[in-house]
mmCIF file of the N, C-alpha and C atoms, coordinates in Angstrom:
data_MODEL
# 
_entry.id   MODEL 
# 
loop_
_atom_site.group_PDB 
_atom_site.id 
_atom_site.type_symbol 
_atom_site.label_atom_id 
_atom_site.label_alt_id 
_atom_site.label_comp_id 
_atom_site.label_asym_id 
_atom_site.label_entity_id 
_atom_site.label_seq_id 
_atom_site.pdbx_PDB_ins_code 
_atom_site.Cartn_x 
_atom_site.Cartn_y 
_atom_site.Cartn_z 
_atom_site.occupancy 
_atom_site.B_iso_or_equiv 
_atom_site.pdbx_formal_charge 
_atom_site.auth_seq_id 
_atom_site.auth_comp_id 
_atom_site.auth_asym_id 
_atom_site.auth_atom_id 
_atom_site.pdbx_PDB_model_num 
ATOM 1   N N  . MET A 1 1  ? 10.737  -4.600  20.175  1.00 0.00 ? 1  MET A N  1 
ATOM 2   C CA . MET A 1 1  ? 9.178   -4.541  19.149  1.00 0.00 ? 1  MET A CA 1 
ATOM 3   C C  . MET A 1 1  ? 8.454   -5.661  19.361  1.00 0.00 ? 1  MET A C  1 
ATOM 4   N N  . GLY A 1 2  ? 6.692   -5.168  19.215  1.00 0.00 ? 2  GLY A N  1 
ATOM 5   C CA . GLY A 1 2  ? 6.108   -5.922  19.134  1.00 0.00 ? 2  GLY A CA 1 
ATOM 6   C C  . GLY A 1 2  ? 5.090   -6.165  18.078  1.00 0.00 ? 2  GLY A C  1 
ATOM 7   N N  . LEU A 1 3  ? 5.302   -7.499  17.948  1.00 0.00 ? 3  LEU A N  1 
ATOM 8   C CA . LEU A 1 3  ? 4.874   -7.879  17.038  1.00 0.00 ? 3  LEU A CA 1 
ATOM 9   C C  . LEU A 1 3  ? 3.061   -7.403  16.591  1.00 0.00 ? 3  LEU A C  1 
ATOM 10  N N  . ILE A 1 4  ? 2.233   -6.469  16.315  1.00 0.00 ? 4  ILE A N  1 
ATOM 11  C CA . ILE A 1 4  ? 1.614   -6.161  15.118  1.00 0.00 ? 4  ILE A CA 1 
ATOM 12  C C  . ILE A 1 4  ? 2.920   -4.533  15.027  1.00 0.00 ? 4  ILE A C  1 
ATOM 13  N N  . ARG A 1 5  ? 3.693   -3.788  15.408  1.00 0.00 ? 5  ARG A N  1 
ATOM 14  C CA . ARG A 1 5  ? 4.742   -2.899  15.585  1.00 0.00 ? 5  ARG A CA 1 
ATOM 15  C C  . ARG A 1 5  ? 5.460   -3.655  13.730  1.00 0.00 ? 5  ARG A C  1 
ATOM 16  N N  . THR A 1 6  ? 5.814   -4.439  14.237  1.00 0.00 ? 6  THR A N  1 
ATOM 17  C CA . THR A 1 6  ? 6.940   -5.261  13.218  1.00 0.00 ? 6  THR A CA 1 
ATOM 18  C C  . THR A 1 6  ? 5.960   -5.471  12.137  1.00 0.00 ? 6  THR A C  1 
ATOM 19  N N  . LEU A 1 7  ? 4.498   -5.795  12.125  1.00 0.00 ? 7  LEU A N  1 
ATOM 20  C CA . LEU A 1 7  ? 3.499   -6.318  11.353  1.00 0.00 ? 7  LEU A CA 1 
ATOM 21  C C  . LEU A 1 7  ? 2.966   -5.230  10.285  1.00 0.00 ? 7  LEU A C  1 
ATOM 22  N N  . ILE A 1 8  ? 3.288   -4.146  11.616  1.00 0.00 ? 8  ILE A N  1 
ATOM 23  C CA . ILE A 1 8  ? 2.555   -2.729  10.877  1.00 0.00 ? 8  ILE A CA 1 
ATOM 24  C C  . ILE A 1 8  ? 3.514   -1.804  9.619   1.00 0.00 ? 8  ILE A C  1 
ATOM 25  N N  . GLU A 1 9  ? 4.673   -2.613  9.723   1.00 0.00 ? 9  GLU A N  1 
ATOM 26  C CA . GLU A 1 9  ? 6.088   -1.893  9.324   1.00 0.00 ? 9  GLU A CA 1 
ATOM 27  C C  . GLU A 1 9  ? 6.401   -2.864  7.795   1.00 0.00 ? 9  GLU A C  1 
ATOM 28  N N  . LEU A 1 10 ? 6.289   -4.293  7.851   1.00 0.00 ? 10 LEU A N  1 
ATOM 29  C CA . LEU A 1 10 ? 6.408   -5.332  6.950   1.00 0.00 ? 10 LEU A CA 1 
ATOM 30  C C  . LEU A 1 10 ? 5.231   -5.097  5.431   1.00 0.00 ? 10 LEU A C  1 
ATOM 31  N N  . TYR A 1 11 ? 3.993   -4.278  6.476   1.00 0.00 ? 11 TYR A N  1 
ATOM 32  C CA . TYR A 1 11 ? 2.941   -4.127  5.773   1.00 0.00 ? 11 TYR A CA 1 
ATOM 33  C C  . TYR A 1 11 ? 3.241   -2.845  4.918   1.00 0.00 ? 11 TYR A C  1 
ATOM 34  N N  . ILE A 1 12 ? 3.946   -1.891  5.330   1.00 0.00 ? 12 ILE A N  1 
ATOM 35  C CA . ILE A 1 12 ? 4.250   -0.119  5.156   1.00 0.00 ? 12 ILE A CA 1 
ATOM 36  C C  . ILE A 1 12 ? 5.481   -0.358  3.864   1.00 0.00 ? 12 ILE A C  1 
ATOM 37  N N  . LEU A 1 13 ? 6.661   -1.554  4.447   1.00 0.00 ? 13 LEU A N  1 
ATOM 38  C CA . LEU A 1 13 ? 7.503   -1.626  2.508   1.00 0.00 ? 13 LEU A CA 1 
ATOM 39  C C  . LEU A 1 13 ? 6.090   -3.414  1.946   1.00 0.00 ? 13 LEU A C  1 
ATOM 40  N N  . LEU A 1 14 ? 5.597   -3.712  2.507   1.00 0.00 ? 14 LEU A N  1 
ATOM 41  C CA . LEU A 1 14 ? 4.142   -3.910  1.012   1.00 0.00 ? 14 LEU A CA 1 
ATOM 42  C C  . LEU A 1 14 ? 4.381   -3.063  -0.279  1.00 0.00 ? 14 LEU A C  1 
ATOM 43  N N  . LEU A 1 15 ? 3.133   -2.147  0.941   1.00 0.00 ? 15 LEU A N  1 
ATOM 44  C CA . LEU A 1 15 ? 2.574   -0.645  0.087   1.00 0.00 ? 15 LEU A CA 1 
ATOM 45  C C  . LEU A 1 15 ? 3.755   0.121   -1.333  1.00 0.00 ? 15 LEU A C  1 
ATOM 46  N N  . PHE A 1 16 ? 5.672   0.032   -0.238  1.00 0.00 ? 16 PHE A N  1 
ATOM 47  C CA . PHE A 1 16 ? 6.058   0.926   -1.267  1.00 0.00 ? 16 PHE A CA 1 
ATOM 48  C C  . PHE A 1 16 ? 6.498   0.207   -2.307  1.00 0.00 ? 16 PHE A C  1 
ATOM 49  N N  . VAL A 1 17 ? 6.822   -1.747  -2.395  1.00 0.00 ? 17 VAL A N  1 
ATOM 50  C CA . VAL A 1 17 ? 7.408   -2.284  -2.679  1.00 0.00 ? 17 VAL A CA 1 
ATOM 51  C C  . VAL A 1 17 ? 6.459   -1.915  -4.103  1.00 0.00 ? 17 VAL A C  1 
ATOM 52  N N  . ASP A 1 18 ? 4.391   -2.156  -3.437  1.00 0.00 ? 18 ASP A N  1 
ATOM 53  C CA . ASP A 1 18 ? 3.672   -2.310  -4.358  1.00 0.00 ? 18 ASP A CA 1 
ATOM 54  C C  . ASP A 1 18 ? 3.754   -0.543  -5.951  1.00 0.00 ? 18 ASP A C  1 
ATOM 55  N N  . VAL A 1 19 ? 3.588   -0.257  -4.752  1.00 0.00 ? 19 VAL A N  1 
ATOM 56  C CA . VAL A 1 19 ? 4.176   1.417   -4.989  1.00 0.00 ? 19 VAL A CA 1 
ATOM 57  C C  . VAL A 1 19 ? 5.461   1.297   -6.776  1.00 0.00 ? 19 VAL A C  1 
ATOM 58  N N  . ILE A 1 20 ? 6.877   0.406   -5.847  1.00 0.00 ? 20 ILE A N  1 
ATOM 59  C CA . ILE A 1 20 ? 7.544   1.000   -7.138  1.00 0.00 ? 20 ILE A CA 1 
ATOM 60  C C  . ILE A 1 20 ? 7.227   0.086   -8.605  1.00 0.00 ? 20 ILE A C  1 
ATOM 61  N N  . LEU A 1 21 ? 7.042   -0.979  -8.167  1.00 0.00 ? 21 LEU A N  1 
ATOM 62  C CA . LEU A 1 21 ? 6.979   -2.474  -9.691  1.00 0.00 ? 21 LEU A CA 1 
ATOM 63  C C  . LEU A 1 21 ? 5.454   -1.445  -9.856  1.00 0.00 ? 21 LEU A C  1 
ATOM 64  N N  . SER A 1 22 ? 4.657   -0.783  -10.060 1.00 0.00 ? 22 SER A N  1 
ATOM 65  C CA . SER A 1 22 ? 3.560   -0.237  -10.774 1.00 0.00 ? 22 SER A CA 1 
ATOM 66  C C  . SER A 1 22 ? 4.415   0.944   -11.715 1.00 0.00 ? 22 SER A C  1 
ATOM 67  N N  . TYR A 1 23 ? 5.204   0.702   -11.553 1.00 0.00 ? 23 TYR A N  1 
ATOM 68  C CA . TYR A 1 23 ? 5.781   2.213   -12.571 1.00 0.00 ? 23 TYR A CA 1 
ATOM 69  C C  . TYR A 1 23 ? 6.816   0.786   -13.818 1.00 0.00 ? 23 TYR A C  1 
ATOM 70  N N  . LEU A 1 24 ? 7.126   -0.333  -12.337 1.00 0.00 ? 24 LEU A N  1 
ATOM 71  C CA . LEU A 1 24 ? 7.444   -1.416  -14.413 1.00 0.00 ? 24 LEU A CA 1 
ATOM 72  C C  . LEU A 1 24 ? 6.512   -1.905  -14.661 1.00 0.00 ? 24 LEU A C  1 
ATOM 73  N N  . PRO A 1 25 ? 7.187   -1.514  -16.102 1.00 0.00 ? 25 PRO A N  1 
ATOM 74  C CA . PRO A 1 25 ? 5.117   -2.448  -16.690 1.00 0.00 ? 25 PRO A CA 1 
ATOM 75  C C  . PRO A 1 25 ? 5.161   -3.773  -17.008 1.00 0.00 ? 25 PRO A C  1 
ATOM 76  N N  . GLN A 1 26 ? 7.412   -4.223  -16.804 1.00 0.00 ? 26 GLN A N  1 
ATOM 77  C CA . GLN A 1 26 ? 7.291   -5.554  -17.959 1.00 0.00 ? 26 GLN A CA 1 
ATOM 78  C C  . GLN A 1 26 ? 7.077   -6.537  -16.775 1.00 0.00 ? 26 GLN A C  1 
ATOM 79  N N  . TYR A 1 27 ? 6.688   -6.203  -15.645 1.00 0.00 ? 27 TYR A N  1 
ATOM 80  C CA . TYR A 1 27 ? 7.056   -7.060  -14.670 1.00 0.00 ? 27 TYR A CA 1 
ATOM 81  C C  . TYR A 1 27 ? 5.631   -7.067  -13.961 1.00 0.00 ? 27 TYR A C  1 
ATOM 82  N N  . ARG A 1 28 ? 4.858   -6.343  -15.096 1.00 0.00 ? 28 ARG A N  1 
ATOM 83  C CA . ARG A 1 28 ? 3.142   -6.530  -14.426 1.00 0.00 ? 28 ARG A CA 1 
ATOM 84  C C  . ARG A 1 28 ? 1.940   -7.895  -13.985 1.00 0.00 ? 28 ARG A C  1 
ATOM 85  N N  . ARG A 1 29 ? 2.867   -9.022  -15.264 1.00 0.00 ? 29 ARG A N  1 
ATOM 86  C CA . ARG A 1 29 ? 1.903   -10.004 -15.936 1.00 0.00 ? 29 ARG A CA 1 
ATOM 87  C C  . ARG A 1 29 ? 2.616   -10.890 -14.624 1.00 0.00 ? 29 ARG A C  1 
ATOM 88  N N  . ASN A 1 30 ? 4.003   -10.764 -13.497 1.00 0.00 ? 30 ASN A N  1 
ATOM 89  C CA . ASN A 1 30 ? 5.067   -12.050 -12.724 1.00 0.00 ? 30 ASN A CA 1 
ATOM 90  C C  . ASN A 1 30 ? 3.822   -12.023 -10.996 1.00 0.00 ? 30 ASN A C  1 
ATOM 91  N N  . ILE A 1 31 ? 3.564   -13.530 -11.544 1.00 0.00 ? 31 ILE A N  1 
ATOM 92  C CA . ILE A 1 31 ? 2.851   -13.331 -10.305 1.00 0.00 ? 31 ILE A CA 1 
ATOM 93  C C  . ILE A 1 31 ? 2.783   -13.447 -8.791  1.00 0.00 ? 31 ILE A C  1 
ATOM 94  N N  . TRP A 1 32 ? 3.927   -13.008 -8.690  1.00 0.00 ? 32 TRP A N  1 
ATOM 95  C CA . TRP A 1 32 ? 4.612   -12.039 -7.664  1.00 0.00 ? 32 TRP A CA 1 
ATOM 96  C C  . TRP A 1 32 ? 4.390   -10.650 -7.485  1.00 0.00 ? 32 TRP A C  1 
ATOM 97  N N  . VAL A 1 33 ? 4.060   -10.449 -8.071  1.00 0.00 ? 33 VAL A N  1 
ATOM 98  C CA . VAL A 1 33 ? 3.964   -8.538  -7.943  1.00 0.00 ? 33 VAL A CA 1 
ATOM 99  C C  . VAL A 1 33 ? 1.970   -8.527  -7.829  1.00 0.00 ? 33 VAL A C  1 
ATOM 100 N N  . VAL A 1 34 ? 1.376   -9.537  -9.362  1.00 0.00 ? 34 VAL A N  1 
ATOM 101 C CA . VAL A 1 34 ? -0.035  -9.458  -8.677  1.00 0.00 ? 34 VAL A CA 1 
ATOM 102 C C  . VAL A 1 34 ? -0.011  -9.672  -7.821  1.00 0.00 ? 34 VAL A C  1 
ATOM 103 N N  . ARG A 1 35 ? 0.157   -10.916 -6.673  1.00 0.00 ? 35 ARG A N  1 
ATOM 104 C CA . ARG A 1 35 ? -0.085  -10.869 -5.412  1.00 0.00 ? 35 ARG A CA 1 
ATOM 105 C C  . ARG A 1 35 ? 0.385   -10.410 -4.474  1.00 0.00 ? 35 ARG A C  1 
ATOM 106 N N  . ILE A 1 36 ? 1.457   -9.056  -5.101  1.00 0.00 ? 36 ILE A N  1 
ATOM 107 C CA . ILE A 1 36 ? 1.914   -7.950  -3.666  1.00 0.00 ? 36 ILE A CA 1 
ATOM 108 C C  . ILE A 1 36 ? 0.741   -6.848  -3.891  1.00 0.00 ? 36 ILE A C  1 
ATOM 109 N N  . HIS A 1 37 ? 0.335   -6.886  -5.432  1.00 0.00 ? 37 HIS A N  1 
ATOM 110 C CA . HIS A 1 37 ? -1.021  -6.320  -5.985  1.00 0.00 ? 37 HIS A CA 1 
ATOM 111 C C  . HIS A 1 37 ? -2.244  -6.181  -5.302  1.00 0.00 ? 37 HIS A C  1 
ATOM 112 N N  . LYS A 1 38 ? -1.996  -7.167  -5.129  1.00 0.00 ? 38 LYS A N  1 
ATOM 113 C CA . LYS A 1 38 ? -3.451  -7.681  -4.697  1.00 0.00 ? 38 LYS A CA 1 
ATOM 114 C C  . LYS A 1 38 ? -3.772  -7.353  -3.222  1.00 0.00 ? 38 LYS A C  1 
ATOM 115 N N  . LEU A 1 39 ? -2.713  -7.781  -1.862  1.00 0.00 ? 39 LEU A N  1 
ATOM 116 C CA . LEU A 1 39 ? -1.684  -7.783  -1.138  1.00 0.00 ? 39 LEU A CA 1 
ATOM 117 C C  . LEU A 1 39 ? -1.855  -5.961  -0.538  1.00 0.00 ? 39 LEU A C  1 
ATOM 118 N N  . ALA A 1 40 ? -1.967  -5.772  -0.927  1.00 0.00 ? 40 ALA A N  1 
ATOM 119 C CA . ALA A 1 40 ? -1.552  -3.129  -1.189  1.00 0.00 ? 40 ALA A CA 1 
ATOM 120 C C  . ALA A 1 40 ? -3.163  -2.871  -1.270  1.00 0.00 ? 40 ALA A C  1 
ATOM 121 N N  . ASN A 1 41 ? -3.811  -3.916  -2.615  1.00 0.00 ? 41 ASN A N  1 
ATOM 122 C CA . ASN A 1 41 ? -5.186  -3.642  -3.083  1.00 0.00 ? 41 ASN A CA 1 
ATOM 123 C C  . ASN A 1 41 ? -6.707  -3.650  -1.446  1.00 0.00 ? 41 ASN A C  1 
ATOM 124 N N  . TYR A 1 42 ? -6.240  -4.207  -0.989  1.00 0.00 ? 42 TYR A N  1 
ATOM 125 C CA . TYR A 1 42 ? -6.694  -4.806  0.256   1.00 0.00 ? 42 TYR A CA 1 
ATOM 126 C C  . TYR A 1 42 ? -6.754  -3.237  1.332   1.00 0.00 ? 42 TYR A C  1 
ATOM 127 N N  . THR A 1 43 ? -6.477  -3.135  1.253   1.00 0.00 ? 43 THR A N  1 
ATOM 128 C CA . THR A 1 43 ? -6.234  -1.713  2.353   1.00 0.00 ? 43 THR A CA 1 
ATOM 129 C C  . THR A 1 43 ? -6.119  -0.136  1.831   1.00 0.00 ? 43 THR A C  1 
ATOM 130 N N  . CYS A 1 44 ? -5.946  0.170   0.269   1.00 0.00 ? 44 CYS A N  1 
ATOM 131 C CA . CYS A 1 44 ? -5.532  1.077   -0.605  1.00 0.00 ? 44 CYS A CA 1 
ATOM 132 C C  . CYS A 1 44 ? -7.337  1.337   -1.519  1.00 0.00 ? 44 CYS A C  1 
ATOM 133 N N  . ALA A 1 45 ? -7.574  0.102   -1.854  1.00 0.00 ? 45 ALA A N  1 
ATOM 134 C CA . ALA A 1 45 ? -9.170  -0.382  -2.560  1.00 0.00 ? 45 ALA A CA 1 
ATOM 135 C C  . ALA A 1 45 ? -10.315 0.547   -2.038  1.00 0.00 ? 45 ALA A C  1 
ATOM 136 N N  . PRO A 1 46 ? -10.738 0.835   -1.181  1.00 0.00 ? 46 PRO A N  1 
ATOM 137 C CA . PRO A 1 46 ? -11.076 1.101   0.302   1.00 0.00 ? 46 PRO A CA 1 
ATOM 138 C C  . PRO A 1 46 ? -11.737 2.968   0.353   1.00 0.00 ? 46 PRO A C  1 
ATOM 139 N N  . VAL A 1 47 ? -9.979  3.047   1.084   1.00 0.00 ? 47 VAL A N  1 
ATOM 140 C CA . VAL A 1 47 ? -9.693  5.153   0.545   1.00 0.00 ? 47 VAL A CA 1 
ATOM 141 C C  . VAL A 1 47 ? -9.872  5.255   -1.167  1.00 0.00 ? 47 VAL A C  1 
ATOM 142 N N  . ARG A 1 48 ? -9.179  4.678   -1.978  1.00 0.00 ? 48 ARG A N  1 
ATOM 143 C CA . ARG A 1 48 ? -9.529  4.690   -3.456  1.00 0.00 ? 48 ARG A CA 1 
ATOM 144 C C  . ARG A 1 48 ? -11.271 5.862   -3.852  1.00 0.00 ? 48 ARG A C  1 
ATOM 145 N N  . ARG A 1 49 ? -12.140 5.223   -2.982  1.00 0.00 ? 49 ARG A N  1 
ATOM 146 C CA . ARG A 1 49 ? -13.614 5.070   -2.761  1.00 0.00 ? 49 ARG A CA 1 
ATOM 147 C C  . ARG A 1 49 ? -14.348 6.124   -2.546  1.00 0.00 ? 49 ARG A C  1 
ATOM 148 N N  . TYR A 1 50 ? -12.540 7.056   -1.455  1.00 0.00 ? 50 TYR A N  1 
ATOM 149 C CA . TYR A 1 50 ? -12.863 8.662   -0.549  1.00 0.00 ? 50 TYR A CA 1 
ATOM 150 C C  . TYR A 1 50 ? -12.520 9.615   -1.898  1.00 0.00 ? 50 TYR A C  1 
ATOM 151 N N  . LEU A 1 51 ? -12.181 9.201   -3.281  1.00 0.00 ? 51 LEU A N  1 
ATOM 152 C CA . LEU A 1 51 ? -10.342 9.981   -4.167  1.00 0.00 ? 51 LEU A CA 1 
ATOM 153 C C  . LEU A 1 51 ? -11.315 10.323  -4.516  1.00 0.00 ? 51 LEU A C  1 
ATOM 154 N N  . PRO A 1 52 ? -10.816 11.315  -4.586  1.00 0.00 ? 52 PRO A N  1 
ATOM 155 C CA . PRO A 1 52 ? -11.862 12.127  -6.465  1.00 0.00 ? 52 PRO A CA 1 
ATOM 156 C C  . PRO A 1 52 ? -11.115 11.160  -7.373  1.00 0.00 ? 52 PRO A C  1 
ATOM 157 N N  . ASN A 1 53 ? -12.203 11.287  -8.827  1.00 0.00 ? 53 ASN A N  1 
ATOM 158 C CA . ASN A 1 53 ? -11.451 10.133  -10.289 1.00 0.00 ? 53 ASN A CA 1 
ATOM 159 C C  . ASN A 1 53 ? -10.620 11.128  -10.885 1.00 0.00 ? 53 ASN A C  1 
ATOM 160 N N  . ASP A 1 54 ? -10.181 11.875  -10.461 1.00 0.00 ? 54 ASP A N  1 
ATOM 161 C CA . ASP A 1 54 ? -9.365  13.231  -11.474 1.00 0.00 ? 54 ASP A CA 1 
ATOM 162 C C  . ASP A 1 54 ? -8.773  13.049  -10.695 1.00 0.00 ? 54 ASP A C  1 
ATOM 163 N N  . LEU A 1 55 ? -7.541  12.744  -9.461  1.00 0.00 ? 55 LEU A N  1 
ATOM 164 C CA . LEU A 1 55 ? -6.379  13.352  -9.897  1.00 0.00 ? 55 LEU A CA 1 
ATOM 165 C C  . LEU A 1 55 ? -5.481  12.063  -10.212 1.00 0.00 ? 55 LEU A C  1 
ATOM 166 N N  . PRO A 1 56 ? -4.561  13.047  -10.352 1.00 0.00 ? 56 PRO A N  1 
ATOM 167 C CA . PRO A 1 56 ? -3.205  13.563  -11.702 1.00 0.00 ? 56 PRO A CA 1 
ATOM 168 C C  . PRO A 1 56 ? -2.131  11.662  -10.753 1.00 0.00 ? 56 PRO A C  1 
ATOM 169 N N  . PHE A 1 57 ? -2.446  12.078  -9.306  1.00 0.00 ? 57 PHE A N  1 
ATOM 170 C CA . PHE A 1 57 ? -1.302  11.028  -8.780  1.00 0.00 ? 57 PHE A CA 1 
ATOM 171 C C  . PHE A 1 57 ? -2.784  9.850   -8.333  1.00 0.00 ? 57 PHE A C  1 
ATOM 172 N N  . ASP A 1 58 ? -2.450  8.314   -8.087  1.00 0.00 ? 58 ASP A N  1 
ATOM 173 C CA . ASP A 1 58 ? -3.246  7.040   -6.606  1.00 0.00 ? 58 ASP A CA 1 
ATOM 174 C C  . ASP A 1 58 ? -2.669  8.304   -5.283  1.00 0.00 ? 58 ASP A C  1 
ATOM 175 N N  . PHE A 1 59 ? -2.421  8.562   -4.442  1.00 0.00 ? 59 PHE A N  1 
ATOM 176 C CA . PHE A 1 59 ? -3.109  8.790   -3.779  1.00 0.00 ? 59 PHE A CA 1 
ATOM 177 C C  . PHE A 1 59 ? -3.190  7.466   -2.364  1.00 0.00 ? 59 PHE A C  1 
ATOM 178 N N  . SER A 1 60 ? -3.472  7.095   -2.835  1.00 0.00 ? 60 SER A N  1 
ATOM 179 C CA . SER A 1 60 ? -4.717  5.894   -1.995  1.00 0.00 ? 60 SER A CA 1 
ATOM 180 C C  . SER A 1 60 ? -3.387  5.256   -0.631  1.00 0.00 ? 60 SER A C  1 
ATOM 181 N N  . PRO A 1 61 ? -2.075  5.013   -1.703  1.00 0.00 ? 61 PRO A N  1 
ATOM 182 C CA . PRO A 1 61 ? -1.033  4.147   -0.528  1.00 0.00 ? 61 PRO A CA 1 
ATOM 183 C C  . PRO A 1 61 ? -0.234  5.379   0.626   1.00 0.00 ? 61 PRO A C  1 
ATOM 184 N N  . LEU A 1 62 ? -0.470  6.195   0.014   1.00 0.00 ? 62 LEU A N  1 
ATOM 185 C CA . LEU A 1 62 ? -0.031  6.966   1.279   1.00 0.00 ? 62 LEU A CA 1 
ATOM 186 C C  . LEU A 1 62 ? -0.599  7.850   2.184   1.00 0.00 ? 62 LEU A C  1 
ATOM 187 N N  . ILE A 1 63 ? -1.627  7.582   2.156   1.00 0.00 ? 63 ILE A N  1 
ATOM 188 C CA . ILE A 1 63 ? -3.405  7.872   3.149   1.00 0.00 ? 63 ILE A CA 1 
ATOM 189 C C  . ILE A 1 63 ? -2.693  6.557   3.794   1.00 0.00 ? 63 ILE A C  1 
ATOM 190 N N  . VAL A 1 64 ? -2.915  5.326   3.389   1.00 0.00 ? 64 VAL A N  1 
ATOM 191 C CA . VAL A 1 64 ? -2.943  4.210   4.284   1.00 0.00 ? 64 VAL A CA 1 
ATOM 192 C C  . VAL A 1 64 ? -0.935  4.269   4.775   1.00 0.00 ? 64 VAL A C  1 
ATOM 193 N N  . VAL A 1 65 ? -0.510  4.793   4.209   1.00 0.00 ? 65 VAL A N  1 
ATOM 194 C CA . VAL A 1 65 ? 0.124   4.485   5.067   1.00 0.00 ? 65 VAL A CA 1 
ATOM 195 C C  . VAL A 1 65 ? 0.557   5.291   6.675   1.00 0.00 ? 65 VAL A C  1 
ATOM 196 N N  . VAL A 1 66 ? -0.266  7.221   5.748   1.00 0.00 ? 66 VAL A N  1 
ATOM 197 C CA . VAL A 1 66 ? 0.193   8.142   6.886   1.00 0.00 ? 66 VAL A CA 1 
ATOM 198 C C  . VAL A 1 66 ? -0.482  7.196   8.162   1.00 0.00 ? 66 VAL A C  1 
ATOM 199 N N  . ILE A 1 67 ? -2.281  6.602   7.847   1.00 0.00 ? 67 ILE A N  1 
ATOM 200 C CA . ILE A 1 67 ? -2.789  6.312   8.993   1.00 0.00 ? 67 ILE A CA 1 
ATOM 201 C C  . ILE A 1 67 ? -2.081  4.735   9.583   1.00 0.00 ? 67 ILE A C  1 
ATOM 202 N N  . LEU A 1 68 ? -0.915  3.961   8.646   1.00 0.00 ? 68 LEU A N  1 
ATOM 203 C CA . LEU A 1 68 ? -0.572  2.581   9.338   1.00 0.00 ? 68 LEU A CA 1 
ATOM 204 C C  . LEU A 1 68 ? 0.363   2.720   10.677  1.00 0.00 ? 68 LEU A C  1 
ATOM 205 N N  . THR A 1 69 ? 1.035   4.244   10.051  1.00 0.00 ? 69 THR A N  1 
ATOM 206 C CA . THR A 1 69 ? 1.822   5.196   11.145  1.00 0.00 ? 69 THR A CA 1 
ATOM 207 C C  . THR A 1 69 ? 1.611   5.736   12.597  1.00 0.00 ? 69 THR A C  1 
ATOM 208 N N  . ILE A 1 70 ? -0.162  5.722   12.225  1.00 0.00 ? 70 ILE A N  1 
ATOM 209 C CA . ILE A 1 70 ? 0.055   6.548   13.305  1.00 0.00 ? 70 ILE A CA 1 
ATOM 210 C C  . ILE A 1 70 ? -0.675  5.873   14.048  1.00 0.00 ? 70 ILE A C  1 
ATOM 211 N N  . LEU A 1 71 ? -1.214  4.386   13.821  1.00 0.00 ? 71 LEU A N  1 
ATOM 212 C CA . LEU A 1 71 ? -1.848  3.340   14.868  1.00 0.00 ? 71 LEU A CA 1 
ATOM 213 C C  . LEU A 1 71 ? -0.616  2.911   15.593  1.00 0.00 ? 71 LEU A C  1 
ATOM 214 N N  . LYS A 1 72 ? 0.831   2.608   14.640  1.00 0.00 ? 72 LYS A N  1 
ATOM 215 C CA . LYS A 1 72 ? 1.321   1.936   15.329  1.00 0.00 ? 72 LYS A CA 1 
ATOM 216 C C  . LYS A 1 72 ? 2.246   3.535   16.192  1.00 0.00 ? 72 LYS A C  1 
ATOM 217 N N  . ALA A 1 73 ? 2.139   5.012   16.366  1.00 0.00 ? 73 ALA A N  1 
ATOM 218 C CA . ALA A 1 73 ? 2.721   5.440   17.678  1.00 0.00 ? 73 ALA A CA 1 
ATOM 219 C C  . ALA A 1 73 ? 2.247   5.016   18.332  1.00 0.00 ? 73 ALA A C  1 
ATOM 220 N N  . LEU A 1 74 ? 0.244   4.747   18.858  1.00 0.00 ? 74 LEU A N  1 
ATOM 221 C CA . LEU A 1 74 ? -0.501  4.739   19.057  1.00 0.00 ? 74 LEU A CA 1 
ATOM 222 C C  . LEU A 1 74 ? -0.948  3.294   19.402  1.00 0.00 ? 74 LEU A C  1 
ATOM 223 N N  . TRP A 1 75 ? 0.326   2.181   19.117  1.00 0.00 ? 75 TRP A N  1 
ATOM 224 C CA . TRP A 1 75 ? 0.328   1.007   19.540  1.00 0.00 ? 75 TRP A CA 1 
ATOM 225 C C  . TRP A 1 75 ? 0.825   1.744   20.577  1.00 0.00 ? 75 TRP A C  1 
# 
């Protein structure tokens, strides 16, 4: 497997970890959780700008995962 595919898969895993950690408020202040959130927010924040504000859930990680999966398939 290529290096780029591995990096894409690791970033998708990071996005899933960030989503799971967002449901665990007791860990929000840990430094490693803040770093994971910053790394995930790097791609999710631009997607959030285009989504409506009144959505009940944050769908930006899902959209980023779909885009990364398409990129991985094309690579």
